[in-house]
C-alpha positions as CSV (number, residue, x, y, z in Angstrom):
1,X,-0.1,23.1,11.8
2,X,-3.6,23.4,10.2
3,X,-6.5,24.1,12.5
4,X,-9.6,22.4,11.2
5,X,-13.1,21.8,12.3
6,X,-15.2,24.2,14.4
7,X,-11.9,25.5,16.0
8,X,-10.9,27.0,12.7
9,X,-14.3,28.6,12.3
10,X,-14.3,30.0,15.8
11,X,-10.8,31.5,15.3
12,X,-11.9,33.2,12.1
13,X,-15.0,34.5,13.9
14,X,-12.7,35.9,16.6
15,X,-10.7,37.8,14.1
16,X,-7.8,35.6,13.2
17,X,-6.3,35.9,9.7
18,X,-6.9,33.2,7.2
19,X,-3.1,32.5,6.9
20,X,-2.9,32.1,10.6
21,X,-5.6,29.5,10.7
22,X,-4.8,27.4,7.6
23,X,-1.7,26.2,5.9
24,X,-2.1,28.0,2.6
25,X,0.1,25.4,0.7
26,X,-2.2,22.5,1.6
27,X,-5.1,22.3,-0.9
28,X,-7.0,19.9,1.4
29,X,-7.1,22.6,4.1
30,X,-9.2,24.9,1.9
31,X,-11.5,22.1,0.8
32,X,-12.0,21.0,4.4
33,X,-12.8,24.5,5.6
34,X,-15.4,24.8,2.8
35,X,-17.1,21.6,4.0
36,X,-16.8,22.3,7.7
37,X,-18.2,25.8,7.5
38,X,-21.4,24.3,5.9
39,X,-21.5,21.7,8.7
40,X,-21.5,24.3,11.5
41,X,-24.8,24.7,13.3
42,X,-25.6,28.4,13.5
43,X,-27.6,30.0,16.2
44,X,-25.8,28.3,19.0
45,X,-23.8,30.0,21.8
46,X,-20.5,29.8,19.8
47,X,-21.3,30.7,16.2
48,X,-24.2,32.8,15.0
49,X,-25.4,33.1,11.4
50,X,-24.6,36.8,11.2
51,X,-21.0,36.1,12.3
52,X,-20.5,33.7,9.4
53,X,-21.7,36.4,7.0
54,X,-19.5,39.1,8.6
55,X,-16.2,37.2,8.0
56,X,-15.4,37.1,4.3
57,X,-13.7,33.7,4.4
58,X,-16.7,32.1,6.1
59,X,-19.2,33.9,3.9
60,X,-17.5,32.4,0.8
61,X,-18.3,28.9,2.3
62,X,-21.8,29.7,3.6
63,X,-24.7,27.3,3.2
64,X,-26.7,30.0,1.4
65,X,-25.7,30.4,-2.2
66,X,-26.8,34.1,-2.2
67,X,-24.3,34.8,0.7
68,X,-21.6,33.0,-1.2
69,X,-22.3,34.9,-4.4
70,X,-22.3,38.3,-2.6
71,X,-19.0,37.4,-0.8
72,X,-17.2,36.9,-4.2
73,X,-17.0,40.6,-4.7
74,X,-14.8,41.0,-1.6
75,X,-12.1,38.7,-2.9
76,X,-10.5,41.5,-5.0
77,X,-9.7,43.4,-1.7
78,X,-8.5,40.2,0.1
79,X,-6.0,38.4,-2.0
80,X,-5.6,35.7,0.7
81,X,-9.1,34.5,-0.1
82,X,-8.3,33.7,-3.8
83,X,-8.1,29.9,-3.1
84,X,-11.7,30.1,-1.9
85,X,-12.7,31.8,-5.1
86,X,-11.0,28.9,-7.0
87,X,-13.2,26.5,-4.9
88,X,-16.3,28.5,-5.9
89,X,-15.6,28.0,-9.6
90,X,-16.7,24.4,-8.9
91,X,-19.7,25.4,-6.9
92,X,-22.9,23.4,-7.3
93,X,-25.0,26.6,-7.5
94,X,-25.0,28.0,-11.1
95,X,-25.0,31.8,-10.3
96,X,-22.1,31.4,-7.8
97,X,-20.1,29.2,-10.2
98,X,-20.6,31.6,-13.1
99,X,-19.6,34.7,-11.1
100,X,-16.5,33.0,-9.7
101,X,-15.4,32.0,-13.2
102,X,-15.9,35.5,-14.5
103,X,-13.6,36.9,-11.7
104,X,-10.8,34.3,-11.7
105,X,-8.9,35.2,-14.9
106,X,-8.6,38.9,-14.0
107,X,-7.5,38.2,-10.4
108,X,-4.8,35.7,-11.5
109,X,-2.8,38.5,-13.2
110,X,-2.1,40.1,-9.8
111,X,-0.9,36.9,-8.1
112,X,2.8,36.6,-7.2
113,X,4.9,33.6,-8.2
114,X,4.9,32.2,-4.7
115,X,1.1,32.4,-4.4
116,X,0.7,30.5,-7.6
117,X,2.0,27.3,-5.9
118,X,-1.0,26.7,-3.6
119,X,-3.5,27.9,-6.3
120,X,-2.1,25.4,-8.8
121,X,-2.2,22.5,-6.3
122,X,-5.8,23.5,-5.4
123,X,-6.9,23.7,-9.0
124,X,-5.4,20.3,-9.7
125,X,-7.2,18.8,-6.7
126,X,-10.5,20.4,-7.8
127,X,-10.2,19.0,-11.3
128,X,-11.2,15.6,-9.9
129,X,-14.7,17.0,-9.2
130,X,-17.6,17.1,-11.5
131,X,-17.4,20.8,-12.2
132,X,-13.8,21.3,-11.3
133,X,-12.2,21.4,-14.7
134,X,-12.5,25.2,-15.3
135,X,-10.0,26.2,-12.7
136,X,-7.5,23.7,-14.0
137,X,-7.9,24.9,-17.6
138,X,-7.8,28.6,-16.7
139,X,-4.7,28.2,-14.5
140,X,-2.9,26.1,-17.2
141,X,-3.6,28.7,-19.8
142,X,-2.4,31.4,-17.5
143,X,0.9,29.6,-16.8
144,X,1.6,29.2,-20.5
145,X,1.7,33.0,-20.8
146,X,3.9,33.9,-17.9
147,X,7.6,34.5,-17.8
148,X,9.9,31.5,-17.1
149,X,10.9,33.0,-13.7
150,X,7.2,32.8,-12.6
151,X,7.4,29.0,-12.9
152,X,10.5,28.5,-10.7
153,X,8.5,28.2,-7.4
154,X,6.3,25.6,-9.0
155,X,9.3,23.4,-10.0
156,X,10.2,22.9,-6.3
157,X,6.7,22.6,-5.0
158,X,6.1,19.8,-2.4
159,X,3.0,18.8,-4.4
160,X,3.8,16.2,-7.0
161,X,1.0,17.1,-9.4
162,X,2.1,20.7,-9.3
163,X,5.7,19.8,-10.3
164,X,4.4,17.6,-13.1
165,X,2.4,20.4,-14.7
166,X,5.2,22.9,-14.2
167,X,7.9,20.6,-15.8
168,X,5.5,19.7,-18.5
169,X,5.2,23.4,-19.5
170,X,8.9,23.9,-19.2
171,X,9.7,21.0,-21.5
172,X,6.9,22.0,-23.9
173,X,8.3,25.5,-24.3
174,X,12.0,24.7,-24.0
175,X,12.5,27.1,-21.1
176,X,15.3,25.2,-19.4
177,X,18.7,24.0,-20.7
178,X,19.5,20.3,-21.0
179,X,21.9,20.2,-18.1
180,X,19.3,21.7,-15.8
181,X,16.7,19.2,-16.9
182,X,19.2,16.4,-16.3
183,X,19.8,17.6,-12.7
184,X,16.1,17.8,-12.2
185,X,15.6,14.2,-13.4
186,X,18.4,13.0,-11.1
187,X,17.0,14.8,-8.0
188,X,13.2,14.7,-8.2
189,X,11.4,12.0,-6.3
190,X,8.6,11.6,-8.8
191,X,9.2,9.0,-11.5
192,X,7.0,10.9,-14.0
193,X,9.2,14.0,-13.6
194,X,12.3,11.9,-13.8
195,X,11.4,10.4,-17.1
196,X,10.0,13.6,-18.6
197,X,13.1,15.6,-17.8
198,X,15.5,12.8,-18.7
199,X,13.9,12.3,-22.1
200,X,13.9,16.0,-22.8
201,X,17.5,16.5,-21.7
202,X,18.8,13.5,-23.8
203,X,16.7,14.7,-26.7
204,X,18.6,18.0,-26.8
205,X,22.1,16.9,-25.8
206,X,22.4,13.1,-26.0
207,X,26.2,13.0,-25.7
208,X,26.9,15.9,-23.4
209,X,28.7,14.9,-20.1
210,X,26.8,17.5,-18.2
211,X,23.7,15.6,-19.1
212,X,24.8,11.9,-18.9
213,X,26.8,12.1,-15.6
214,X,24.0,13.5,-13.4
215,X,21.7,10.8,-14.7
216,X,24.0,7.8,-14.1
217,X,24.9,9.1,-10.7
218,X,21.3,9.5,-9.6
219,X,19.9,7.3,-6.8
220,X,16.7,6.8,-8.8
221,X,16.6,3.8,-11.1
222,X,14.5,5.6,-13.8
223,X,17.1,8.3,-14.1
224,X,20.1,6.0,-14.0
225,X,18.6,3.7,-16.6
226,X,18.1,6.6,-19.0
227,X,21.7,7.7,-18.4
228,X,23.1,4.2,-18.9
229,X,21.2,3.8,-22.2
230,X,22.5,7.2,-23.4
231,X,26.0,5.8,-23.2
232,X,25.3,3.9,-26.4
233,X,24.6,7.0,-28.4
234,X,27.7,8.6,-26.9
235,X,29.8,5.7,-28.1
236,X,30.9,4.9,-24.5
237,X,29.9,1.3,-24.3
238,X,32.6,0.2,-21.9
239,X,31.4,2.8,-19.4
240,X,28.3,0.6,-18.8
241,X,30.3,-2.2,-17.2
242,X,30.0,-1.0,-13.6
243,X,26.2,-0.9,-14.0
244,X,26.1,-4.7,-14.7
245,X,25.9,-5.1,-10.9
246,X,23.5,-2.2,-10.2
247,X,20.9,-2.8,-7.5
248,X,18.2,-2.1,-10.0
249,X,17.2,-4.8,-12.4
250,X,16.2,-2.2,-15.0
251,X,19.6,-0.6,-14.9
252,X,21.3,-3.9,-15.2
253,X,19.3,-4.8,-18.2
254,X,20.2,-1.4,-19.8
255,X,23.9,-2.0,-19.1
256,X,23.7,-5.4,-20.8
257,X,22.0,-3.9,-23.8
258,X,24.7,-1.2,-24.2
259,X,27.5,-3.7,-23.9
260,X,26.0,-6.0,-26.5
261,X,25.5,-3.0,-28.8
262,X,29.3,-2.4,-28.4
263,X,30.2,-6.0,-29.2
264,X,30.7,-7.2,-25.7
265,X,28.8,-10.2,-24.3
266,X,28.0,-9.6,-20.6
267,X,27.6,-13.3,-19.6
268,X,31.4,-14.0,-19.5
269,X,31.8,-10.9,-17.4
270,X,29.2,-12.1,-14.9
271,X,30.8,-15.5,-14.8
272,X,34.2,-14.0,-14.0
273,X,32.8,-12.0,-11.2
274,X,31.2,-15.0,-9.6
275,X,34.0,-17.5,-10.2
276,X,35.8,-17.4,-6.8
277,X,33.4,-18.0,-3.9
278,X,36.2,-17.0,-1.5
279,X,36.5,-13.5,-3.0
280,X,35.1,-11.0,-0.5
281,X,34.9,-8.3,-3.2
282,X,32.1,-10.0,-5.2
283,X,29.5,-7.3,-6.0
284,X,26.3,-8.0,-4.1
285,X,24.1,-8.0,-7.2
286,X,26.5,-10.0,-9.5
287,X,24.9,-13.4,-8.7
288,X,21.4,-12.2,-9.7
289,X,22.8,-10.5,-12.8
290,X,24.4,-13.8,-13.8
291,X,21.0,-15.6,-13.4
292,X,19.2,-12.9,-15.4
293,X,21.3,-13.6,-18.6
294,X,22.8,-17.0,-17.8
295,X,22.0,-20.6,-18.4
296,X,20.9,-23.4,-16.1
297,X,24.5,-24.7,-16.0
298,X,25.5,-21.5,-14.4
299,X,23.9,-22.7,-11.2
300,X,27.2,-24.5,-10.5
301,X,28.7,-21.0,-9.9
302,X,25.9,-19.9,-7.7
303,X,25.6,-22.8,-5.3
304,X,29.1,-22.1,-3.7
305,X,28.0,-18.5,-3.2
306,X,25.2,-19.5,-0.9
307,X,28.0,-20.0,1.7
308,X,29.7,-16.7,0.9
309,X,30.7,-14.7,4.0
310,X,28.8,-11.6,2.8
311,X,25.0,-11.9,3.5
312,X,23.9,-9.8,0.5
313,X,25.9,-12.1,-1.8
314,X,24.3,-15.2,-0.2
315,X,20.8,-13.7,-0.6
316,X,21.3,-12.8,-4.3
317,X,22.8,-16.2,-5.0
318,X,19.6,-17.9,-3.6
319,X,17.5,-15.5,-5.7
320,X,19.6,-16.4,-8.8
321,X,19.1,-20.1,-8.2
322,X,15.3,-19.5,-8.0
323,X,15.4,-17.5,-11.3
324,X,17.4,-20.3,-13.0
325,X,15.0,-22.9,-11.7
326,X,17.7,-25.0,-10.1
327,X,16.2,-26.0,-6.7
328,X,17.7,-28.5,-4.3
329,X,15.6,-28.8,-1.2
330,X,18.3,-30.5,0.9
331,X,20.8,-27.7,0.2
332,X,18.3,-24.9,0.6
333,X,16.7,-26.0,3.9
334,X,19.7,-25.0,6.0
335,X,19.5,-21.5,4.6
336,X,16.2,-20.9,6.5
337,X,18.3,-20.8,9.6
338,X,20.8,-18.2,8.2
339,X,21.5,-15.4,10.7
340,X,20.9,-12.8,7.9
341,X,17.1,-12.1,7.5
342,X,17.6,-11.3,3.8
343,X,19.0,-14.8,3.2
344,X,16.2,-16.5,5.2
345,X,13.6,-14.6,3.3
346,X,15.0,-15.5,-0.1
347,X,15.3,-19.1,1.0
348,X,11.6,-19.1,2.1
349,X,10.5,-17.5,-1.2
350,X,12.4,-20.2,-3.1
351,X,11.0,-23.0,-1.0
352,X,7.3,-21.9,-1.2
353,X,6.3,-24.0,-4.2
354,X,7.7,-27.1,-2.3
355,X,6.3,-26.2,1.1
356,X,4.3,-29.4,1.2
357,X,7.4,-31.5,0.6
358,X,9.2,-30.1,3.7
359,X,9.1,-32.1,6.9
360,X,6.3,-30.8,9.1
361,X,8.1,-31.4,12.4
362,X,11.2,-29.5,11.0
363,X,9.1,-26.5,10.2
364,X,7.1,-26.5,13.4
365,X,10.2,-26.7,15.5
366,X,11.4,-23.4,13.9
367,X,8.0,-21.7,14.2
368,X,7.5,-22.5,17.9
369,X,11.1,-22.4,19.0
370,X,12.0,-19.7,21.4
371,X,15.7,-19.7,20.9
372,X,15.9,-19.0,17.2
373,X,15.9,-15.5,15.8
374,X,12.6,-13.8,15.0
375,X,13.1,-13.8,11.2
376,X,13.6,-17.6,11.3
377,X,10.2,-18.1,13.0
378,X,8.5,-15.7,10.5
379,X,9.9,-17.3,7.4
380,X,9.1,-20.8,8.7
381,X,5.6,-19.7,9.5
382,X,5.3,-18.4,6.0
383,X,6.1,-21.9,4.7
384,X,3.7,-23.5,7.1
385,X,0.9,-21.3,5.8
386,X,1.8,-22.2,2.3
387,X,1.6,-25.9,3.4
388,X,-1.8,-25.4,4.9
389,X,-3.8,-28.2,6.5
390,X,-3.7,-29.1,10.1
391,X,0.0,-28.1,10.4
392,X,-0.9,-24.5,9.7
393,X,-3.6,-24.5,12.4
394,X,-1.2,-26.2,14.9
395,X,1.5,-23.5,14.3
396,X,-0.9,-20.6,14.4
397,X,-2.5,-21.7,17.6
398,X,0.9,-22.2,19.2
399,X,1.9,-18.7,18.3
400,X,-1.2,-17.0,19.8
401,X,0.3,-16.7,23.3
402,X,3.9,-16.4,22.2
403,X,6.2,-13.5,23.1
404,X,6.4,-12.2,19.5
405,X,3.2,-10.1,19.3
406,X,3.7,-9.2,15.6
407,X,3.9,-12.9,14.8
408,X,0.9,-13.5,17.0
409,X,-1.1,-11.0,14.9
410,X,-0.2,-12.9,11.8
411,X,-1.3,-16.1,13.5
412,X,-4.7,-14.6,14.2
413,X,-5.1,-13.8,10.5
414,X,-4.0,-17.3,9.6
415,X,-6.6,-18.9,11.9
416,X,-9.4,-16.7,10.7
417,X,-8.5,-17.5,7.1
418,X,-7.8,-21.2,7.7
419,X,-9.4,-23.6,5.2
420,X,-10.0,-27.2,6.6
421,X,-8.2,-29.9,4.5
422,X,-10.4,-31.9,2.2
423,X,-10.0,-35.6,2.5
424,X,-7.0,-35.3,4.8
425,X,-6.3,-37.6,7.7
426,X,-6.3,-35.9,11.0
427,X,-7.3,-36.6,14.6
428,X,-10.8,-35.1,15.3
429,X,-10.0,-34.8,19.0
430,X,-6.8,-32.8,18.2
431,X,-8.7,-30.6,15.7
432,X,-11.4,-30.0,18.2
433,X,-8.9,-29.0,20.9
434,X,-7.1,-26.6,18.5
435,X,-10.4,-24.9,17.5
436,X,-11.4,-24.8,21.2
437,X,-8.3,-22.7,21.9
438,X,-9.2,-20.0,19.4
439,X,-13.0,-19.7,19.8
440,X,-12.6,-16.1,20.8
441,X,-11.5,-15.2,17.3
442,X,-14.9,-16.2,15.7
443,X,-18.5,-15.4,16.0
444,X,-20.7,-18.3,16.9
445,X,-22.1,-18.8,13.4
446,X,-18.6,-18.6,11.8
447,X,-17.3,-21.2,14.4
448,X,-20.2,-23.6,13.7
449,X,-19.6,-23.3,10.0
450,X,-15.8,-23.9,10.4
451,X,-16.4,-26.9,12.6
452,X,-18.9,-28.3,10.1
453,X,-16.5,-27.9,7.2
454,X,-13.7,-29.5,9.2
455,X,-15.9,-32.6,9.8
456,X,-16.6,-31.8,13.5
457,X,-20.3,-32.2,14.2
458,X,-20.3,-31.7,17.9
459,X,-20.0,-28.5,19.9
460,X,-16.7,-27.2,21.0
461,X,-14.9,-29.2,23.6
462,X,-16.7,-32.6,22.9
463,X,-13.9,-34.1,20.8
464,X,-16.1,-34.0,17.7
465,X,-19.0,-36.0,19.1
466,X,-22.2,-36.0,17.0
467,X,-24.2,-33.4,18.8
468,X,-24.8,-29.8,17.9
469,X,-26.5,-26.7,19.2
470,X,-30.1,-27.2,18.0
471,X,-30.3,-31.0,18.4
472,X,-29.6,-34.0,16.2
473,X,-31.5,-32.6,13.3
474,X,-28.9,-29.9,12.9
475,X,-25.9,-32.2,13.3
476,X,-24.6,-32.0,9.7
477,X,-25.5,-28.4,8.9
478,X,-24.5,-25.3,10.9
479,X,-27.4,-23.3,9.3
480,X,-29.8,-25.9,10.7
481,X,-28.3,-25.1,14.1
482,X,-28.9,-21.5,13.5
483,X,-32.5,-22.2,12.4
484,X,-33.0,-24.2,15.5
485,X,-31.6,-21.3,17.5
486,X,-34.1,-19.0,15.8
487,X,-37.0,-21.1,17.0
488,X,-35.5,-21.3,20.5
489,X,-34.9,-17.6,20.8
490,X,-32.0,-15.8,22.5
491,X,-30.2,-17.6,25.3
492,X,-27.4,-20.0,25.9
493,X,-27.0,-23.0,23.6
494,X,-27.9,-26.2,25.6
495,X,-25.0,-28.4,26.3
496,X,-22.5,-26.0,24.9
497,X,-20.0,-26.2,27.7
498,X,-18.6,-23.4,29.8
499,X,-16.5,-21.5,27.3
500,X,-17.8,-18.2,25.9
501,X,-17.1,-16.6,22.5
502,X,-16.1,-13.0,22.5
503,X,-17.9,-10.8,20.0
504,X,-21.1,-12.9,20.0
505,X,-24.5,-11.5,19.5
506,X,-27.4,-11.1,22.0
507,X,-28.1,-13.7,24.6
508,X,-24.5,-14.2,25.6
509,X,-23.8,-15.3,29.2
510,X,-21.1,-16.6,31.4
511,X,-22.6,-20.0,31.5
512,X,-22.5,-21.1,27.8
513,X,-21.9,-20.2,24.2
514,X,-24.3,-17.4,23.2
515,X,-26.8,-17.9,20.4
516,X,-26.1,-16.4,17.0
517,X,-27.1,-12.8,16.4
518,X,-30.7,-12.1,15.2
519,X,-29.5,-11.3,11.7
520,X,-27.6,-14.6,11.5
521,X,-30.6,-16.6,12.9
522,X,-33.1,-15.0,10.5
523,X,-30.9,-15.5,7.5
524,X,-30.3,-19.1,8.4
525,X,-34.0,-19.7,8.9
526,X,-34.7,-18.3,5.5
527,X,-32.1,-20.4,3.8
528,X,-33.3,-23.6,5.6
529,X,-36.9,-22.8,4.4
530,X,-35.7,-22.4,0.8
531,X,-33.9,-25.8,0.9
532,X,-37.0,-27.5,2.3
533,X,-39.1,-26.0,-0.5
534,X,-36.6,-27.2,-3.2
535,X,-36.6,-30.7,-1.6
């Protein structure tokens, strides 16, 4: 584990080795040490200035540029400090930077293959800085001249950027055979490396089984799609059939392309796969593949699959119906109660554009019901949020004290982002009561503004009566209320009731709603003065 901060400095002062203090493979560890040594206050009881200059690693990071420049000469005798020399090539002090750049090329020649891995990662990280390009360019030029065996450790580096530059050099100079590149494309986690190696392997041996098979068996879609597409050049069009139901849409599209190039239309194959809704062996992704290349009439094959015993088939059938644009609200609504979360999520996604057409009571019963599964409550709340209006606020307030704390967190966000309906018909007393239950989620000014936009001119708990903090002159404008509060000064808002708002500014008390913060009051007073001037 990397030791950072003053602890790392103290351990170096006490004589610990640099490899014992830092993880040499982590480029951020070296950059953090460089910044943290400069932040150490010297002259204290723990670290003195002369101790920083005595330790070569700390001297290379010293605040004084003359100390850093002098310490560069010690790097040749301490190879473990070469990463700090790389950092100094981007130093802000010209003499330090120039001397470090003069030393770097000669010292790289003595570096072993394993030590090149952290140096490459560090140089790539430094290249993001204003003066950091030199180390990147120097190291890249050095790697172009080394033997292929020297690059092997870089090909398996945990740093993604290091692997990219290493495979780029390998492909550029043709240092690896096609089958090795295909295996690298199939195994590497980085999509850039996958595509780079797959293209290079297929460019050299496009029909070789040792190249195609690792690609089509890869778990990464980018590699599989490259392998499936290569089946066309190999003349093996029928081998693309199993990939019609691949979990990746990219791979499915490539499989359809290869089959069409071989004279086979994929649509009848999809229809045959989805023809029997009682077949338990239907591939999970077949319904979605049918929708991707099918016609609206193919929805007749997908509707029966929404009742298939396999949840993944039901979920893809709903997604396929959405893709075809064949939506029947009455048939989709029951799927929101499906015991499989994936099916309920797909049903909610499909119903989102028609959330306003769904019965409000039906949705609220699923949001607030305690007996239903958690995924049903969450998908129903998603639809309620899309519906908006007073229904969204009702559901969100009801969830605040519910047992599902993750859903309660979503409810807090929904309340704070709630937009009052414009021109809607709602009971002011109910709206006032709902807002009164969530006053702790707003500042005073935000709550006054929200109540004003919702058409409630009275303070919280009055049922929307026409009376505001600041008197009748501020009844229709929350900023006028704040301006009045400015003239009044800190203290409770008269007639505000007994509830208090958490997170309020100065002047809060247990007996009433606190006044807005000084910043809010001053801003409101300035805006009120501007409006009066314009009038």
